[in-house]
All heavy atoms as a GROMACS GRO file, in nm:
protein
  351
    1MET      N    1   0.610   5.115  -3.152
    1MET     CA    2   0.598   5.053  -3.018
    1MET      C    3   0.485   4.943  -3.025
    1MET      O    4   0.500   4.833  -2.967
    1MET     CB    5   0.538   5.166  -2.917
    1MET     CG    6   0.565   5.132  -2.767
    1MET     SD    7   0.742   5.121  -2.733
    1MET     CE    8   0.726   5.112  -2.554
    2LEU      N    9   0.384   4.969  -3.092
    2LEU     CA   10   0.273   4.867  -3.111
    2LEU      C   11   0.332   4.751  -3.177
    2LEU      O   12   0.295   4.628  -3.140
    2LEU     CB   13   0.155   4.923  -3.186
    2LEU     CG   14   0.068   5.018  -3.100
    2LEU    CD1   15  -0.036   5.078  -3.200
    2LEU    CD2   16   0.015   4.955  -2.987
    3CYS      N   17   0.426   4.765  -3.273
    3CYS     CA   18   0.470   4.655  -3.353
    3CYS      C   19   0.558   4.567  -3.259
    3CYS      O   20   0.538   4.447  -3.264
    3CYS     CB   21   0.556   4.705  -3.461
    3CYS     SG   22   0.620   4.576  -3.580
    4LEU      N   23   0.631   4.624  -3.169
    4LEU     CA   24   0.709   4.547  -3.076
    4LEU      C   25   0.625   4.459  -2.989
    4LEU      O   26   0.643   4.342  -2.973
    4LEU     CB   27   0.798   4.637  -2.989
    4LEU     CG   28   0.921   4.704  -3.071
    4LEU    CD1   29   0.996   4.803  -2.977
    4LEU    CD2   30   1.015   4.592  -3.128
    5GLY      N   31   0.514   4.516  -2.935
    5GLY     CA   32   0.420   4.439  -2.847
    5GLY      C   33   0.359   4.333  -2.932
    5GLY      O   34   0.348   4.217  -2.873
    6HIS      N   35   0.330   4.361  -3.053
    6HIS     CA   36   0.258   4.246  -3.128
    6HIS      C   37   0.362   4.140  -3.163
    6HIS      O   38   0.331   4.032  -3.156
    6HIS     CB   39   0.195   4.312  -3.258
    6HIS     CG   40   0.126   4.210  -3.342
    6HIS    ND1   41   0.194   4.134  -3.436
    6HIS    CD2   42  -0.006   4.155  -3.334
    6HIS    CE1   43   0.095   4.047  -3.501
    6HIS    NE2   44  -0.019   4.070  -3.438
    7SER      N   45   0.479   4.183  -3.185
    7SER     CA   46   0.587   4.081  -3.216
    7SER      C   47   0.615   3.998  -3.084
    7SER      O   48   0.642   3.893  -3.111
    7SER     CB   49   0.710   4.155  -3.262
    7SER     OG   50   0.810   4.072  -3.292
    8GLY      N   51   0.619   4.066  -2.982
    8GLY     CA   52   0.638   3.996  -2.846
    8GLY      C   53   0.527   3.902  -2.830
    8GLY      O   54   0.556   3.776  -2.788
    9ARG      N   55   0.412   3.928  -2.856
    9ARG     CA   56   0.298   3.852  -2.836
    9ARG      C   57   0.309   3.725  -2.935
    9ARG      O   58   0.285   3.608  -2.890
    9ARG     CB   59   0.163   3.916  -2.857
    9ARG     CG   60   0.038   3.837  -2.826
    9ARG     CD   61  -0.080   3.910  -2.830
    9ARG     NE   62  -0.092   4.036  -2.759
    9ARG     CZ   63  -0.154   4.136  -2.795
    9ARG    NH1   64  -0.246   4.134  -2.895
    9ARG    NH2   65  -0.152   4.247  -2.717
   10PHE      N   66   0.345   3.752  -3.058
   10PHE     CA   67   0.356   3.638  -3.156
   10PHE      C   68   0.464   3.558  -3.115
   10PHE      O   69   0.445   3.428  -3.121
   10PHE     CB   70   0.383   3.701  -3.289
   10PHE     CG   71   0.398   3.602  -3.404
   10PHE    CD1   72   0.295   3.539  -3.455
   10PHE    CD2   73   0.525   3.577  -3.443
   10PHE    CE1   74   0.304   3.434  -3.542
   10PHE    CE2   75   0.547   3.474  -3.545
   10PHE     CZ   76   0.435   3.407  -3.597
   11HIS      N   77   0.569   3.609  -3.064
   11HIS     CA   78   0.685   3.518  -3.016
   11HIS      C   79   0.646   3.442  -2.909
   11HIS      O   80   0.676   3.318  -2.900
   11HIS     CB   81   0.792   3.613  -2.970
   11HIS     CG   82   0.918   3.534  -2.921
   11HIS    ND1   83   1.004   3.451  -3.007
   11HIS    CD2   84   0.971   3.514  -2.802
   11HIS    CE1   85   1.089   3.387  -2.938
   11HIS    NE2   86   1.075   3.430  -2.808
   12PHE      N   87   0.558   3.484  -2.811
   12PHE     CA   88   0.514   3.416  -2.704
   12PHE      C   89   0.430   3.297  -2.752
   12PHE      O   90   0.434   3.183  -2.713
   12PHE     CB   91   0.427   3.496  -2.602
   12PHE     CG   92   0.360   3.412  -2.500
   12PHE    CD1   93   0.426   3.358  -2.395
   12PHE    CD2   94   0.232   3.395  -2.508
   12PHE    CE1   95   0.356   3.292  -2.292
   12PHE    CE2   96   0.157   3.319  -2.404
   12PHE     CZ   97   0.238   3.269  -2.298
   13ILE      N   98   0.343   3.325  -2.851
   13ILE     CA   99   0.248   3.217  -2.909
   13ILE      C  100   0.325   3.113  -2.974
   13ILE      O  101   0.308   2.988  -2.954
   13ILE     CB  102   0.141   3.277  -2.995
   13ILE    CG1  103   0.043   3.373  -2.926
   13ILE    CG2  104   0.083   3.170  -3.077
   13ILE    CD1  105  -0.047   3.447  -3.015
   14THR      N  106   0.439   3.150  -3.043
   14THR     CA  107   0.532   3.064  -3.116
   14THR      C  108   0.592   2.970  -3.019
   14THR      O  109   0.605   2.839  -3.024
   14THR     CB  110   0.630   3.132  -3.206
   14THR    OG1  111   0.558   3.218  -3.301
   14THR    CG2  112   0.708   3.030  -3.278
   15SER      N  113   0.642   3.038  -2.917
   15SER     CA  114   0.717   2.953  -2.811
   15SER      C  115   0.618   2.865  -2.742
   15SER      O  116   0.664   2.747  -2.710
   15SER     CB  117   0.775   3.050  -2.703
   15SER     OG  118   0.868   3.129  -2.766
   16PHE      N  119   0.499   2.903  -2.715
   16PHE     CA  120   0.400   2.811  -2.654
   16PHE      C  121   0.373   2.694  -2.745
   16PHE      O  122   0.357   2.581  -2.699
   16PHE     CB  123   0.270   2.890  -2.637
   16PHE     CG  124   0.164   2.802  -2.559
   16PHE    CD1  125   0.182   2.768  -2.419
   16PHE    CD2  126   0.054   2.765  -2.616
   16PHE    CE1  127   0.085   2.692  -2.359
   16PHE    CE2  128  -0.036   2.691  -2.566
   16PHE     CZ  129  -0.023   2.646  -2.423
   17GLN      N  130   0.352   2.718  -2.878
   17GLN     CA  131   0.331   2.613  -2.972
   17GLN      C  132   0.455   2.514  -2.970
   17GLN      O  133   0.438   2.389  -2.983
   17GLN     CB  134   0.302   2.661  -3.114
   17GLN     CG  135   0.161   2.727  -3.119
   17GLN     CD  136   0.141   2.797  -3.253
   17GLN    OE1  137   0.240   2.816  -3.330
   17GLN    NE2  138   0.014   2.828  -3.288
   18GLU      N  139   0.576   2.566  -2.984
   18GLU     CA  140   0.684   2.488  -2.970
   18GLU      C  141   0.688   2.400  -2.848
   18GLU      O  142   0.718   2.283  -2.864
   18GLU     CB  143   0.819   2.558  -2.979
   18GLU     CG  144   0.829   2.620  -3.122
   18GLU     CD  145   0.955   2.715  -3.131
   18GLU    OE1  146   1.015   2.737  -3.025
   18GLU    OE2  147   0.972   2.774  -3.230
   19LEU      N  148   0.659   2.456  -2.741
   19LEU     CA  149   0.661   2.383  -2.604
   19LEU      C  150   0.552   2.272  -2.609
   19LEU      O  151   0.582   2.155  -2.574
   19LEU     CB  152   0.638   2.474  -2.496
   19LEU     CG  153   0.624   2.413  -2.355
   19LEU    CD1  154   0.774   2.363  -2.320
   19LEU    CD2  155   0.587   2.512  -2.255
   20THR      N  156   0.444   2.299  -2.665
   20THR     CA  157   0.328   2.207  -2.684
   20THR      C  158   0.368   2.096  -2.767
   20THR      O  159   0.352   1.971  -2.741
   20THR     CB  160   0.206   2.274  -2.728
   20THR    OG1  161   0.158   2.381  -2.636
   20THR    CG2  162   0.087   2.173  -2.726
   21MET      N  163   0.431   2.107  -2.877
   21MET     CA  164   0.481   2.012  -2.976
   21MET      C  165   0.580   1.936  -2.902
   21MET      O  166   0.589   1.809  -2.926
   21MET     CB  167   0.533   2.072  -3.106
   21MET     CG  168   0.423   2.134  -3.189
   21MET     SD  169   0.290   2.033  -3.232
   21MET     CE  170   0.382   1.920  -3.342
   22ALA      N  171   0.673   1.996  -2.824
   22ALA     CA  172   0.781   1.921  -2.761
   22ALA      C  173   0.707   1.817  -2.654
   22ALA      O  174   0.751   1.712  -2.642
   22ALA     CB  175   0.874   2.014  -2.693
   23ASP      N  176   0.614   1.874  -2.586
   23ASP     CA  177   0.540   1.792  -2.483
   23ASP      C  178   0.469   1.677  -2.555
   23ASP      O  179   0.470   1.560  -2.508
   23ASP     CB  180   0.434   1.877  -2.412
   23ASP     CG  181   0.512   1.975  -2.309
   23ASP    OD1  182   0.619   1.954  -2.278
   23ASP    OD2  183   0.438   2.074  -2.267
   24LEU      N  184   0.402   1.696  -2.674
   24LEU     CA  185   0.328   1.602  -2.729
   24LEU      C  186   0.435   1.495  -2.789
   24LEU      O  187   0.401   1.363  -2.781
   24LEU     CB  188   0.260   1.659  -2.846
   24LEU     CG  189   0.128   1.732  -2.818
   24LEU    CD1  190   0.074   1.796  -2.945
   24LEU    CD2  191   0.029   1.639  -2.743
   25ALA      N  192   0.551   1.535  -2.838
   25ALA     CA  193   0.652   1.438  -2.883
   25ALA      C  194   0.699   1.356  -2.769
   25ALA      O  195   0.730   1.236  -2.792
   25ALA     CB  196   0.758   1.514  -2.955
   26PHE      N  197   0.718   1.406  -2.655
   26PHE     CA  198   0.767   1.343  -2.531
   26PHE      C  199   0.663   1.238  -2.491
   26PHE      O  200   0.696   1.118  -2.464
   26PHE     CB  201   0.800   1.437  -2.422
   26PHE     CG  202   0.831   1.363  -2.297
   26PHE    CD1  203   0.948   1.314  -2.271
   26PHE    CD2  204   0.738   1.354  -2.183
   26PHE    CE1  205   0.995   1.243  -2.162
   26PHE    CE2  206   0.769   1.296  -2.068
   26PHE     CZ  207   0.899   1.238  -2.055
   27VAL      N  208   0.534   1.271  -2.489
   27VAL     CA  209   0.433   1.185  -2.450
   27VAL      C  210   0.426   1.069  -2.553
   27VAL      O  211   0.413   0.956  -2.504
   27VAL     CB  212   0.300   1.261  -2.422
   27VAL    CG1  213   0.177   1.160  -2.406
   27VAL    CG2  214   0.318   1.351  -2.312
   28ALA      N  215   0.424   1.101  -2.673
   28ALA     CA  216   0.407   0.992  -2.780
   28ALA      C  217   0.531   0.894  -2.766
   28ALA      O  218   0.497   0.774  -2.781
   28ALA     CB  219   0.412   1.064  -2.915
   29THR      N  220   0.645   0.942  -2.748
   29THR     CA  221   0.766   0.867  -2.737
   29THR      C  222   0.754   0.772  -2.620
   29THR      O  223   0.776   0.652  -2.618
   29THR     CB  224   0.888   0.942  -2.736
   29THR    OG1  225   0.894   1.034  -2.842
   29THR    CG2  226   1.014   0.854  -2.725
   30THR      N  227   0.702   0.833  -2.509
   30THR     CA  228   0.690   0.755  -2.378
   30THR      C  229   0.588   0.639  -2.401
   30THR      O  230   0.616   0.525  -2.356
   30THR     CB  231   0.659   0.847  -2.270
   30THR    OG1  232   0.750   0.955  -2.255
   30THR    CG2  233   0.650   0.762  -2.131
   31VAL      N  234   0.471   0.669  -2.472
   31VAL     CA  235   0.377   0.578  -2.482
   31VAL      C  236   0.428   0.461  -2.583
   31VAL      O  237   0.406   0.342  -2.554
   31VAL     CB  238   0.248   0.645  -2.544
   31VAL    CG1  239   0.159   0.533  -2.598
   31VAL    CG2  240   0.183   0.731  -2.430
   32ALA      N  241   0.500   0.498  -2.677
   32ALA     CA  242   0.560   0.401  -2.770
   32ALA      C  243   0.660   0.312  -2.697
   32ALA      O  244   0.656   0.186  -2.723
   32ALA     CB  245   0.629   0.475  -2.884
   33ILE      N  246   0.735   0.368  -2.620
   33ILE     CA  247   0.836   0.288  -2.542
   33ILE      C  248   0.761   0.184  -2.447
   33ILE      O  249   0.795   0.073  -2.448
   33ILE     CB  250   0.928   0.384  -2.461
   33ILE    CG1  251   1.026   0.452  -2.557
   33ILE    CG2  252   1.009   0.291  -2.363
   33ILE    CD1  253   1.113   0.555  -2.499
   34PHE      N  254   0.659   0.235  -2.376
   34PHE     CA  255   0.599   0.143  -2.297
   34PHE      C  256   0.511   0.032  -2.370
   34PHE      O  257   0.513  -0.082  -2.331
   34PHE     CB  258   0.483   0.219  -2.204
   34PHE     CG  259   0.530   0.275  -2.078
   34PHE    CD1  260   0.580   0.408  -2.062
   34PHE    CD2  261   0.569   0.194  -1.964
   34PHE    CE1  262   0.632   0.453  -1.949
   34PHE    CE2  263   0.615   0.233  -1.846
   34PHE     CZ  264   0.650   0.374  -1.843
   35ALA      N  265   0.462   0.071  -2.479
   35ALA     CA  266   0.392  -0.034  -2.575
   35ALA      C  267   0.506  -0.137  -2.617
   35ALA      O  268   0.470  -0.264  -2.621
   35ALA     CB  269   0.334   0.029  -2.684
   36LEU      N  270   0.624  -0.095  -2.660
   36LEU     CA  271   0.723  -0.179  -2.702
   36LEU      C  272   0.768  -0.278  -2.584
   36LEU      O  273   0.777  -0.390  -2.600
   36LEU     CB  274   0.840  -0.103  -2.748
   36LEU     CG  275   0.955  -0.183  -2.805
   36LEU    CD1  276   0.914  -0.255  -2.930
   36LEU    CD2  277   1.072  -0.086  -2.850
   37VAL      N  278   0.784  -0.214  -2.470
   37VAL     CA  279   0.828  -0.310  -2.356
   37VAL      C  280   0.708  -0.399  -2.327
   37VAL      O  281   0.734  -0.522  -2.289
   37VAL     CB  282   0.853  -0.212  -2.232
   37VAL    CG1  283   0.861  -0.288  -2.101
   37VAL    CG2  284   0.972  -0.127  -2.248
   38GLY      N  285   0.594  -0.361  -2.335
   38GLY     CA  286   0.475  -0.456  -2.304
   38GLY      C  287   0.481  -0.566  -2.412
   38GLY      O  288   0.461  -0.682  -2.386
   39LEU      N  289   0.507  -0.533  -2.529
   39LEU     CA  290   0.507  -0.646  -2.638
   39LEU      C  291   0.616  -0.739  -2.613
   39LEU      O  292   0.612  -0.859  -2.625
   39LEU     CB  293   0.522  -0.580  -2.781
   39LEU     CG  294   0.402  -0.516  -2.826
   39LEU    CD1  295   0.428  -0.446  -2.967
   39LEU    CD2  296   0.282  -0.613  -2.848
   40ILE      N  297   0.742  -0.682  -2.573
   40ILE     CA  298   0.857  -0.774  -2.543
   40ILE      C  299   0.831  -0.851  -2.428
   40ILE      O  300   0.861  -0.970  -2.428
   40ILE     CB  301   0.974  -0.678  -2.518
   40ILE    CG1  302   1.015  -0.613  -2.652
   40ILE    CG2  303   1.090  -0.766  -2.461
   40ILE    CD1  304   1.128  -0.517  -2.632
   41ALA      N  305   0.758  -0.793  -2.322
   41ALA     CA  306   0.719  -0.880  -2.210
   41ALA      C  307   0.631  -1.003  -2.244
   41ALA      O  308   0.636  -1.098  -2.190
   41ALA     CB  309   0.650  -0.795  -2.099
   42LYS      N  310   0.533  -0.958  -2.332
   42LYS     CA  311   0.445  -1.075  -2.372
   42LYS      C  312   0.516  -1.181  -2.445
   42LYS      O  313   0.488  -1.297  -2.424
   42LYS     CB  314   0.335  -1.016  -2.469
   42LYS     CG  315   0.215  -0.958  -2.408
   42LYS     CD  316   0.112  -0.923  -2.496
   42LYS     CE  317  -0.016  -0.863  -2.432
   42LYS     NZ  318  -0.116  -0.825  -2.539
   43GLY      N  319   0.607  -1.145  -2.528
   43GLY     CA  320   0.682  -1.244  -2.604
   43GLY      C  321   0.770  -1.323  -2.506
   43GLY      O  322   0.779  -1.447  -2.524
   44VAL      N  323   0.829  -1.270  -2.407
   44VAL     CA  324   0.915  -1.340  -2.322
   44VAL      C  325   0.827  -1.426  -2.237
   44VAL      O  326   0.869  -1.538  -2.198
   44VAL     CB  327   0.987  -1.240  -2.225
   44VAL    CG1  328   1.053  -1.312  -2.103
   44VAL    CG2  329   1.083  -1.163  -2.308
   45ALA      N  330   0.711  -1.389  -2.202
   45ALA     CA  331   0.617  -1.474  -2.124
   45ALA      C  332   0.578  -1.592  -2.205
   45ALA      O  333   0.549  -1.700  -2.134
   45ALA     CB  334   0.502  -1.390  -2.082
   46LYS      N  335   0.565  -1.585  -2.328
   46LYS     CA  336   0.527  -1.700  -2.403
   46LYS      C  337   0.636  -1.819  -2.414
   46LYS      O  338   0.615  -1.920  -2.441
   46LYS     CB  339   0.491  -1.664  -2.545
   46LYS     CG  340   0.350  -1.589  -2.551
   46LYS     CD  341   0.323  -1.560  -2.695
   46LYS     CE  342   0.184  -1.491  -2.696
   46LYS     NZ  343   0.152  -1.450  -2.838
   47LEU      N  344   0.757  -1.767  -2.392
   47LEU     CA  345   0.877  -1.850  -2.395
   47LEU      C  346   0.868  -1.939  -2.260
   47LEU      O  347   0.911  -2.043  -2.248
   47LEU     CB  348   1.014  -1.772  -2.398
   47LEU     CG  349   1.036  -1.704  -2.529
   47LEU    CD1  350   1.166  -1.630  -2.520
   47LEU    CD2  351   1.048  -1.797  -2.653
   0.00000   0.00000   0.00000
């Protein structure tokens, strides 16, 4: 019984870490896209 509880807690921590990594990946991708759009806008403005 204790092993199941510990396993469940470990599974929760693993799921939380996966969710956090997914969130970080999403934020990093979004920032990269905005930076790319900004660079393109600067390039177009120079034309």
